[in-house]
N, C-alpha and C positions, 0 to 999 in steps of 0.2 A: 752530500747532494741528495735531492729527492728521487722519487721513482722515475722521473723524466730526464734525470741527468742535470738538472738545474741546481746551482748552489743554493743552499739554505741560509737565509739572512741570520746573522747573529747580532743580537742586540746588546749594546754597551751603553752605560750611562756615564756621561762626563759631568762632573759637578765642581763648583767652586763656591766658597762661602766668603763673606766679607763681614768683618767686625771692626768698627772704629769706635773707640771710646772718647768721651769729651771731658774736659775740666768743668767744674761746677759753673753754671750760667754762661758757658762759652759755646760757640759755633765754629771756632777755628779748628781746622784739621791739622793735627800735630804731625811733624815730619816723620815720626817713627811709624806712621801708618801708610806712608806713600808706597812702600813695597807691596802691601796688601792690596791697595787700590790698583797698582800697576798690574798685579796678578789677575784682577778682574778685566782690566783692559786687554791683556794678552788673550784671556779666554774669549773675550768678545771679538777680537780680531781673528781668532781661530775659527769662530762660528759666527759668521756675519749675519745670520738671521735671528741671533739671540738679542732680546731686549731685557732691560733690567729695571726693576722698581726698587729704589732705595727707601728704606723705612726708617725714619727718625724717632727717637724716644727720649724721654727725660726721666729724672727721679720725681719723687712727689713734692718737692719744695717748690713753692710758688702757686699761683692760682692755675686753674685748669686752662684758662684763656691764655695766659702767659706761656705756659708750658707747651701748648699746642703750637704756638708761633715759634718758640725756641726749637722744638722738634723739627719743624718744617725748615727752619734756617740750618740746622745740622744736616738734614738730608740734602738741602741745596748745596751746601758746602762741599759735601762729598761728590755730588753730581759735578760741581764745578771743577773739582780735581780730575775727575774722569774725562771731562770734555776739554778743558783748557790745558792741563798738564800732560794728559795721556792720549789725546786726539781721538776720543770716542765721539762719534756723531751725536749731538744733542738729541736728535729724533729717536735714538735707541735707549735713552735714559730718562726715567721719570722719578720724581721725588715726592714723598708723602710723609707728613708728620702725624704722629699718633699720641703726642703729649706723654702723659704718664699712665695711660690706659692699659699698657701691655707690659708690666714689669717682668723681668726674668727671674727676679729674686726679691726678697723683702726689702723695703725701704727703711727698716728699722735701725740699720747701721751705716756708718760711712762707707764701708766696703760694699755693701748692698746697693746703696745709692750710686756709687761709682760705676757699678756694672749696668745699672739701668740707663745711664747717660750714654747712648749708643746710636749708631746707625748700622743696620744690617741689611744683608740680602743673601739669598741663596739662589744660585742659578744652576738648573738641571737641564741637560740637553741629552735626549735619547738619540743614539746613533744606530744606524743599521749598516753593517758591513757584510760583504759576502766573502766567505772564507773558502778558498780553493782547496781541494783535497789533493 
């Protein structure tokens, strides 16, 4: 408590990350990622003021224009799962494709290209709670 006897707020950070990878030239969410997407939905239910932007990405195969569209379709696919499968309000989710412009690793190998075919988001919520003494 402070000098006036009031409780001092303690800040905590709640965080959830999402990583969904995709097969080459595909925008379908594989069932193995449903639990990760459901985790984001649970987080969003717990914190109803949280909104999320999903970022879609591709590897460097294909034209810039094609990859931009593919990355948008991937982000839209994950958004569709959040909204339709896990009942998150569409107004709380946006999707943006970045094409091949933001690789997380080199596109020089099959493994690197596979890592770059992804949709990601990081949600951080700062909480204040008052701890009684």
